[in-house]
C-alpha positions in Angstrom: 41.0 73.3 23.4 41.5 69.9 21.7 41.7 66.7 23.6 43.4 63.7 22.1 43.2 60.0 23.0 45.3 57.3 21.3 44.4 53.6 21.1 45.5 50.5 19.4 48.9 49.9 20.9 50.1 46.5 22.1 52.5 43.7 21.7 53.2 42.4 18.1 55.8 40.1 16.6 58.4 41.3 14.1 56.8 41.5 10.7 53.4 42.1 12.1 50.9 44.9 11.8 49.1 47.3 14.1 46.7 50.2 13.5 46.8 53.1 15.9 43.9 55.5 16.3 43.7 59.0 17.7 40.3 60.5 18.5 40.1 64.2 18.9 37.5 66.4 20.6 36.2 69.7 19.3 34.9 71.1 16.1 38.0 72.2 14.3 39.5 68.8 13.5 39.3 69.1 9.7 41.7 72.1 9.6 44.3 70.6 12.0 47.7 69.3 11.1 47.7 65.9 12.7 51.0 64.1 13.6 52.2 60.9 15.1 55.4 61.0 17.2 57.2 58.3 19.0 59.6 58.1 21.9 61.7 55.0 22.5 63.4 54.4 25.9 66.4 56.6 26.3 65.8 58.5 23.0 64.3 61.8 22.0 60.7 62.0 20.7 60.7 61.9 16.9 58.2 62.7 14.2 56.9 59.5 12.5 54.2 60.8 10.2 52.0 63.8 9.6 48.9 64.7 7.6 47.5 68.1 6.9 43.9 69.2 6.6 44.4 69.0 2.9 45.5 65.4 3.2 49.2 66.1 2.4 51.3 63.5 4.2 55.0 63.2 5.2 56.9 60.4 6.8 60.2 59.7 8.6 62.6 57.9 6.3 62.7 55.0 8.8 59.0 54.2 8.3 58.4 55.1 4.6 56.8 52.3 2.7 55.8 50.5 6.0 53.5 53.1 7.8 50.5 54.9 6.4 48.8 57.9 8.1 45.2 58.7 7.3 42.4 60.7 8.7 38.6 60.6 8.8 37.2 64.0 9.4 33.7 62.7 9.9 35.0 60.7 12.9 37.5 63.3 14.2 40.1 60.5 14.0 43.6 60.1 12.6 45.1 56.6 12.0 48.5 55.2 11.7 48.7 51.8 9.9 51.9 50.1 10.8 53.1 47.1 8.7 56.3 45.1 8.6 57.0 46.2 12.2 60.5 45.9 13.5 61.9 45.7 17.1 63.2 49.3 16.6 59.7 50.5 16.1 59.1 49.8 19.8 58.1 53.1 21.5 55.4 55.1 23.0 53.4 56.6 20.2 51.9 60.0 20.7 49.2 61.9 18.7 49.8 65.6 18.2 47.5 68.3 16.8 48.5 71.7 15.6 46.7 74.6 13.9 48.7 75.3 10.7 50.8 78.4 10.5 50.2 79.4 14.1 51.4 78.4 17.6 47.9 78.7 19.0 47.5 75.0 19.5 50.0 72.2 20.2 48.0 69.4 21.8 49.3 65.9 22.8 47.6 62.7 23.7 48.8 60.6 26.6 50.5 58.0 24.3 50.1 54.4 23.6 52.8 51.7 23.9 53.8 49.6 20.9 56.1 46.7 21.6 57.6 44.7 18.8 59.1 41.5 20.1 59.1 37.8 19.5 
């Protein structure tokens, strides 16, 4: 079982930056597909960015060019660098881990709140 804990959320002004971190337990982190999702009030949870064990990345169109996902396998941690933040980026951000090509694992962190407001 993999446990996930996010950190780094908070209040930031429009145009500002934040870096989210997600620390994972266990010994299989390097093979996991790691994803960041977000859920804004009254909206469905949506995929923001993902990174595979082979470091392939993908992004939602709404964050391309502003957000960067990365991972440090030595620290069992995945990051989401968020730049040029907009009020519409306000949401609870969730870390997610999956074992590729199987449904064996679909782990979620408790989430961290990001509020973009002046």
